[in-house]
C-alpha angles and dihedrals in degrees: 000000000000091000090056090053092068098032094128090056090074086083111082094218092051090053092051091045098048092043091053092043092054094050092044095048093046086054092047092054092045086054091050090054092046091048090056090052093046092051091049089051093049096050111017094167094055100026095135094052093043093050091046088053093049091048092047091052091050097049104030092078088058090056095042099038101028101102093036091050089052091054091048090048090051090054101044139057103282094206093054093044091050091049090051095049094044088052090051090051091048090053092046093053091045092050090050090050092050092051092047094046092047095048090240098113113127133174093253090052092048089048092049091049091047089056090049089052090049095051094045091046092049090055094040100053101066093039093049093045090050090048091057089065090052093058098063139042116266092256090063097048094105092048093048092050090048089052090048090053092047091051092048092048095043092051089058088062101043099037097064091041091053089048092052091054096041096045093050091052104032111007137248096294090068092055089056091047092047090053091050089052092045090067091064 
């Protein structure tokens, strides 16, 4: 039974993809946690409102652009689209790290970068999910999609835990930098 769980990983490209996806998504969830801590540090009196705004800006593009992004992903080369969106997410995380390290992070800059992350993620999700199916034979589609879900869910556990450890030792900027590096 265990050998059937990872059937899609027999394909080299699937192994590379899911390994990279795991590292990248752990970094993304570490960044989400670090962003919450940064926002609370920037506006301690209104931390709840500030965090709510940052989260809204991150996820609103998914709601607004979701269906359209799926149509675009269906009409374009998914690999190229994924590379473009992952590059945008890398630059977003690096910009947040640079602002935090330099002491120039402000709520408006965090909000703007949250919106950039939201738009890039809205475009990335359908392209990446479609790309998963291009990595394996049709008989392994179900297994590949299950592995994709497991990686996405597992990263939601390990990312915040990693952020908690990293922030306590090195600060939020290193979480943003780790996320930028994770896209490589």
